[in-house]
C-alpha positions as CSV (number, residue, x, y, z in Angstrom):
1,M,107.1,-35.5,-19.2
2,S,110.0,-33.8,-20.2
3,G,113.5,-35.9,-21.4
4,S,114.8,-37.2,-25.0
5,G,112.3,-40.7,-24.8
6,K,109.1,-42.0,-23.4
7,L,109.7,-44.2,-19.9
8,R,107.4,-46.9,-18.6
9,F,107.0,-47.6,-14.6
10,Y,106.8,-51.2,-13.2
11,A,105.3,-50.7,-9.2
12,A,105.4,-53.6,-7.1
13,T,102.6,-52.6,-4.6
14,H,100.9,-54.4,-1.3
15,E,97.9,-55.1,-3.9
16,G,99.9,-56.3,-7.3
17,V,101.9,-55.3,-9.7
18,F,100.9,-51.8,-11.7
19,V,102.4,-51.2,-14.9
20,L,102.6,-46.9,-16.0
21,D,102.8,-45.0,-19.3
22,D,104.5,-41.9,-19.6
23,A,102.0,-39.9,-18.4
24,C,102.1,-42.4,-15.4
25,T,98.2,-43.8,-16.7
26,V,97.7,-47.5,-15.7
27,V,98.0,-49.2,-18.6
28,A,98.3,-52.8,-16.8
29,E,97.6,-54.7,-14.1
30,A,98.6,-58.2,-12.6
31,F,98.5,-60.0,-9.2
32,R,95.5,-57.8,-7.6
33,G,95.5,-58.4,-4.2
34,A,98.7,-60.1,-3.7
35,I,101.9,-58.7,-2.2
36,V,104.8,-58.3,-4.7
37,D,108.4,-57.3,-2.6
38,C,110.3,-56.3,-5.6
39,V,110.4,-55.8,-9.7
40,H,113.3,-56.0,-11.7
41,P,113.6,-55.4,-15.8
42,R,116.4,-56.6,-18.0
43,P,118.7,-54.0,-18.6
44,D,119.3,-54.8,-22.4
45,H,115.7,-55.8,-22.8
46,P,113.4,-53.7,-20.6
47,E,110.3,-55.2,-21.8
48,I,110.9,-58.6,-20.2
49,V,110.4,-57.9,-16.7
50,F,110.4,-60.1,-13.0
51,A,107.8,-59.5,-10.3
52,G,108.2,-62.0,-7.0
53,V,105.1,-62.3,-5.4
54,T,105.5,-63.2,-1.7
55,H,104.2,-66.5,-0.6
56,D,103.9,-68.0,-4.2
57,G,107.1,-67.2,-6.3
58,L,108.7,-65.3,-8.9
59,Y,106.8,-64.2,-12.3
60,R,108.4,-63.2,-15.6
61,S,106.2,-60.6,-18.4
62,E,108.4,-60.8,-22.0
63,D,105.9,-58.1,-23.2
64,G,106.0,-55.1,-20.9
65,G,104.0,-56.4,-18.4
66,Q,100.9,-57.4,-20.2
67,R,100.7,-61.5,-19.6
68,W,103.1,-62.9,-16.5
69,A,104.2,-67.5,-16.7
70,K,105.3,-68.2,-13.3
71,V,108.8,-69.5,-13.6
72,L,110.4,-70.3,-10.1
73,D,107.9,-70.9,-6.4
74,G,108.6,-69.7,-3.6
75,D,108.4,-66.3,-1.3
76,L,110.2,-64.2,-3.5
77,R,112.0,-60.8,-1.4
78,S,114.6,-60.1,-4.0
79,I,116.0,-60.0,-7.5
80,A,119.0,-59.2,-9.0
81,V,120.1,-59.1,-13.2
82,D,124.1,-59.6,-13.3
83,P,125.6,-56.3,-14.8
84,S,127.9,-57.9,-16.8
85,D,125.4,-60.1,-18.3
86,D,121.4,-59.2,-18.1
87,R,120.6,-63.5,-19.4
88,V,121.7,-64.0,-15.2
89,I,118.9,-63.6,-12.7
90,Y,119.5,-64.3,-9.3
91,A,116.4,-64.3,-6.8
92,G,116.2,-64.2,-3.0
93,T,113.7,-65.7,-0.8
94,E,112.2,-66.2,2.4
95,P,113.8,-68.6,4.4
96,V,116.7,-68.0,3.1
97,H,117.7,-69.2,-0.3
98,L,119.3,-68.0,-3.5
99,Y,118.7,-69.2,-6.4
100,R,120.3,-68.3,-10.2
101,S,119.2,-68.8,-13.8
102,E,121.5,-68.3,-16.4
103,D,119.4,-68.4,-19.1
104,G,117.3,-65.3,-18.6
105,G,114.6,-66.8,-15.9
106,T,113.7,-70.1,-18.1
107,T,115.5,-72.7,-15.7
108,W,116.8,-71.9,-12.2
109,R,119.5,-73.6,-9.9
110,E,120.1,-73.0,-6.7
111,I,123.3,-71.9,-4.7
112,T,123.4,-74.6,-2.3
113,A,126.5,-73.6,-0.9
114,L,125.0,-70.3,1.1
115,Q,122.9,-72.9,3.4
116,R,126.1,-74.1,5.1
117,L,126.8,-70.4,6.0
118,P,125.3,-70.4,9.6
119,E,127.0,-73.4,10.5
120,E,130.2,-72.1,9.2
121,T,129.7,-68.7,10.9
122,R,129.3,-69.9,14.5
123,Q,132.6,-72.2,13.8
124,K,134.4,-69.7,13.1
125,H,133.1,-67.0,15.4
126,G,132.3,-68.7,18.1
127,G,128.7,-68.9,19.9
128,L,127.2,-65.1,18.6
129,S,123.7,-65.6,19.2
130,R,121.7,-63.9,21.5
131,A,117.9,-63.1,21.9
132,D,117.5,-59.5,21.4
133,A,115.6,-57.8,24.4
134,S,113.4,-55.5,22.6
135,F,111.5,-58.7,21.4
136,S,109.9,-61.4,23.8
137,N,109.5,-64.1,21.6
138,P,112.9,-66.8,22.1
139,K,112.2,-67.7,18.3
140,F,113.9,-64.8,17.5
141,R,117.7,-65.4,17.8
142,H,119.8,-62.1,16.6
143,G,123.4,-63.2,15.6
144,L,125.8,-63.3,12.8
145,Q,123.5,-65.2,9.9
146,E,121.1,-66.9,12.3
147,W,118.6,-65.7,9.7
148,T,115.4,-64.9,11.9
149,F,113.0,-62.7,12.2
150,P,111.2,-60.8,15.3
151,L,107.6,-61.3,14.0
152,P,106.1,-65.0,13.0
153,P,107.2,-67.2,11.1
154,H,110.6,-65.7,12.3
155,E,112.2,-66.4,9.3
156,G,114.7,-64.5,8.0
157,H,115.3,-62.8,3.7
158,I,117.1,-61.5,1.5
159,T,116.4,-57.8,1.4
160,E,118.9,-57.5,-1.6
161,I,121.4,-59.3,-3.9
162,F,124.1,-56.9,-5.0
163,I,126.7,-58.2,-7.6
164,R,129.6,-55.7,-8.3
165,P,129.7,-54.6,-11.6
166,D,133.0,-54.9,-12.4
167,H,133.5,-57.8,-10.7
168,P,130.5,-60.1,-10.9
169,N,131.8,-62.8,-9.2
170,R,131.9,-60.5,-5.7
171,I,128.3,-61.0,-4.8
172,F,127.3,-59.3,-1.6
173,L,123.5,-60.5,0.5
174,S,121.5,-58.4,2.5
175,I,119.6,-60.1,5.1
176,E,117.0,-59.7,7.6
177,H,118.0,-60.5,10.2
178,G,121.1,-61.8,10.0
179,G,123.6,-59.5,7.9
180,I,125.9,-59.8,5.2
181,A,127.1,-62.4,3.4
182,V,129.7,-62.3,0.9
183,S,131.1,-64.9,-2.2
184,N,133.7,-63.8,-4.1
185,D,133.5,-67.0,-6.7
186,R,130.0,-66.7,-7.4
187,G,128.4,-68.3,-5.3
188,E,131.0,-71.5,-4.7
189,S,131.8,-70.1,-1.2
190,W,130.5,-67.7,1.4
191,D,131.7,-65.8,4.6
192,D,130.3,-63.1,6.8
193,A,130.9,-59.9,6.1
194,S,128.8,-58.2,9.4
195,Q,131.3,-57.2,11.5
196,G,130.3,-53.6,13.6
197,I,127.0,-54.0,12.8
198,D,125.1,-53.4,16.0
199,Y,121.6,-54.4,14.4
200,L,121.8,-57.0,11.5
201,D,118.7,-56.5,10.4
202,I,120.0,-55.0,6.5
203,H,118.7,-53.5,3.9
204,R,120.7,-52.2,0.7
205,L,124.4,-52.1,0.0
206,L,126.2,-49.9,-2.0
207,R,130.0,-49.3,-3.4
208,L,131.3,-46.6,-4.8
209,P,133.2,-46.5,-7.4
210,V,136.4,-44.6,-6.8
211,T,139.7,-45.2,-6.7
212,Q,139.9,-47.3,-3.6
213,D,136.8,-49.1,-2.3
214,R,134.3,-47.6,-0.4
215,Y,130.7,-49.5,0.6
216,V,128.1,-48.4,2.3
217,V,125.0,-50.4,3.4
218,S,121.3,-49.4,5.4
219,S,120.5,-51.3,8.0
220,A,117.4,-50.8,10.6
221,R,119.5,-49.2,13.1
222,G,121.8,-47.6,11.7
223,L,123.9,-46.7,8.2
224,Y,127.4,-47.8,7.8
225,A,130.4,-47.9,5.6
226,S,133.4,-49.7,4.8
227,D,136.8,-49.6,3.0
228,D,136.8,-53.2,3.0
229,P,133.6,-55.4,4.3
230,S,135.4,-58.2,5.5
231,T,137.2,-56.5,7.8
232,G,134.3,-54.4,9.5
233,W,131.9,-51.4,9.4
234,S,131.8,-48.3,11.1
235,R,128.7,-46.1,11.8
236,A,128.2,-43.5,8.9
237,E,124.9,-41.4,9.7
238,S,126.9,-38.0,10.6
239,G,124.1,-35.3,9.8
240,C,121.0,-37.4,10.0
241,E,118.1,-36.9,12.5
242,R,116.9,-40.3,11.9
243,D,117.7,-44.0,12.6
244,Y,115.6,-46.3,10.1
245,F,117.5,-46.4,6.8
246,H,116.7,-47.9,3.6
247,E,116.7,-47.7,0.0
248,M,119.7,-45.8,-1.2
249,M,120.7,-44.4,-4.5
250,M,124.1,-43.1,-6.1
251,L,124.4,-39.9,-8.3
252,P,126.7,-38.8,-10.7
253,G,130.0,-37.9,-9.7
254,N,130.8,-34.7,-8.2
255,K,134.3,-32.8,-9.4
256,D,136.6,-34.9,-7.6
257,G,134.9,-38.1,-8.9
258,T,133.4,-39.2,-5.7
259,P,130.0,-39.9,-6.4
260,S,127.4,-38.2,-4.2
261,L,124.6,-40.6,-2.5
262,L,121.0,-40.6,-1.1
263,V,119.5,-42.1,1.6
264,C,115.8,-42.8,2.7
265,A,115.6,-42.7,6.3
266,A,112.8,-43.0,8.8
267,D,112.0,-42.4,12.8
268,G,112.3,-46.0,14.1
269,S,111.6,-49.2,12.4
270,P,108.4,-50.2,10.8
271,V,107.1,-52.4,13.2
272,R,107.2,-49.3,15.9
273,W,105.7,-46.9,13.5
274,P,102.4,-45.7,15.6
275,A,100.7,-46.1,11.8
276,T,101.6,-50.1,11.8
277,K,101.3,-50.8,15.9
278,G,103.3,-53.5,15.3
279,D,100.4,-55.7,13.9
280,G,101.0,-55.3,9.9
281,V,97.8,-53.1,10.0
282,W,98.6,-49.3,8.4
283,H,96.1,-47.3,10.5
284,K,95.3,-44.1,8.3
285,G,95.4,-41.0,10.0
286,V,98.1,-42.2,12.5
287,A,101.2,-40.9,12.5
288,G,104.0,-42.4,10.0
289,A,106.9,-43.3,8.9
290,R,108.3,-39.3,9.5
291,A,110.1,-40.4,6.7
292,A,113.1,-38.3,5.0
293,L,116.0,-38.2,2.4
294,Y,119.5,-37.2,3.1
295,R,122.4,-36.6,0.6
296,S,126.1,-37.4,1.2
297,D,128.6,-35.9,-0.9
298,D,131.4,-36.5,0.5
299,G,131.1,-40.9,0.6
300,A,128.2,-41.0,3.3
301,R,131.3,-38.8,6.1
302,S,128.2,-36.7,6.3
303,W,125.0,-36.0,5.6
304,R,122.4,-33.3,4.8
305,R,118.3,-33.4,4.6
306,I,117.0,-32.3,0.8
307,G,113.3,-32.1,-0.3
308,A,111.8,-31.3,3.1
309,G,109.3,-28.4,2.1
310,Q,110.3,-28.7,-1.0
311,G,107.4,-31.1,-2.4
312,L,108.5,-33.6,0.7
313,P,106.3,-32.9,3.9
314,Q,108.6,-31.7,6.6
315,E,106.4,-34.5,8.5
316,M,106.2,-37.3,6.0
317,G,103.8,-40.2,6.8
318,P,104.7,-42.7,4.2
319,M,107.8,-44.1,3.5
320,I,110.3,-43.4,1.0
321,W,110.8,-47.1,-0.5
322,S,112.4,-46.8,-4.0
323,L,114.3,-44.6,-5.8
324,R,115.1,-45.2,-9.5
325,P,117.0,-43.0,-11.9
326,N,115.8,-41.3,-14.9
327,P,117.2,-43.1,-18.0
328,Y,117.2,-40.6,-20.1
329,D,118.4,-37.7,-17.9
330,A,121.4,-38.0,-15.1
331,R,119.9,-35.3,-12.9
332,S,116.2,-36.9,-13.1
333,I,115.3,-39.5,-10.4
334,F,112.2,-40.7,-9.2
335,A,110.4,-42.1,-6.1
336,G,107.7,-45.1,-4.9
337,T,106.6,-44.3,-1.4
338,G,104.1,-46.2,0.4
339,E,102.0,-46.5,3.5
340,V,103.5,-49.7,4.7
341,A,105.6,-51.4,6.6
342,R,107.9,-53.7,4.3
343,G,109.8,-56.7,6.1
344,Y,107.2,-59.0,6.6
345,A,104.8,-59.9,3.9
346,F,101.2,-59.7,5.7
347,G,98.7,-57.5,6.9
348,T,96.6,-54.3,5.2
349,A,98.3,-51.0,3.8
350,G,97.8,-47.4,3.2
351,A,98.5,-45.5,-0.3
352,G,101.3,-44.8,-2.7
353,A,102.7,-42.5,-5.1
354,I,105.2,-41.9,-7.4
355,L,107.5,-39.0,-7.5
356,R,109.9,-37.3,-9.8
357,S,112.9,-34.8,-8.9
358,D,114.8,-33.0,-11.8
359,D,117.3,-31.8,-9.3
360,Q,118.7,-34.8,-8.1
361,G,116.4,-34.7,-4.7
362,E,116.3,-31.0,-4.0
363,T,112.7,-30.5,-5.2
364,W,109.8,-32.6,-6.1
365,R,106.4,-33.6,-7.5
366,T,103.9,-36.1,-7.1
367,L,103.0,-37.7,-10.9
368,K,100.8,-40.4,-9.6
369,S,99.3,-40.4,-5.8
370,D,95.9,-43.1,-6.4
371,L,98.1,-46.4,-6.0
372,P,98.1,-49.2,-3.6
373,A,101.5,-48.8,-1.4
374,L,104.6,-49.2,-3.4
375,R,107.0,-51.8,-2.0
376,Q,109.4,-51.1,-5.0
377,L,109.6,-49.2,-8.2
378,A,111.6,-49.7,-11.6
379,V,111.6,-47.2,-14.2
380,V,112.9,-48.2,-17.7
381,A,113.1,-46.8,-21.7
382,A,110.1,-47.5,-23.0
């Protein structure tokens, strides 16, 4: 494998965590048979890694994934490390709760102010709760900060925790379903930042480090951008021929300093893919996600498809659930794919793979193809 140093891969899959070396050989595995929704190493100490096991808890390894110990109970769905201090760890769960550790994950405290947000949002914006006509179950409510989910047990969850690197007191939560929550005081208070988003199934949020702020957010039924999320969002999927968006990644800046963006897209949400039939079971041989990878070089104002026919199929069955940079090479990136419907953590899945591109996503090759369906990937210097 090219590059100036060796790599380690942490793969969170539908059937456990797999640790792979630079040759993509499995060197350790844990939680076999459990659904692991997220994995996150500490950037300054990559041998220390956290794994979120659904319906169980958060686990920490201090030896590169050889041994694990539980540090927090809960149905874990997201992990984040404060970019200004990697001893500060955040964990998000289903139902929606947010926890923070100040000592590298040894002790935890819930950020309880978040629990006031649903009622505060109703008081501020009025009775915006509404049923979604495409789902018949009345337990699913689709409104700002309602925190519900279309399928049983109808509990929302935190899909991502975004901490602004140059302003770590500013935290955004992507909530599936319920919208975007934002705090400007490290979690002491919260507000809704979802205005303009039609369907509040939120996946990822990025901030472009340009002269003026610009944020991009992916959702189950659209891609949006905003210069100020507190004032609302506008559609931003021009050029995309898909309508479901999940993982995003920022690439190094162009000549004018504007970073490029990659977004993973699919045709319709996972519950409607023919391969799942809405039951959480991946039916092999049936049409899957029709996944596609898109690139923007103008701050999400326009997009073009990349990779199709260049290592990625024109009709791609598994979804690209994860994109990660190569710590040694700015042009090299990795992708984790999986025949699985993320969002709900039950059912069965198909195969997963780790892919590599050395030209920022234009062409791809497969590194490992015999893994269970990946839900998230982390790549670190070994």
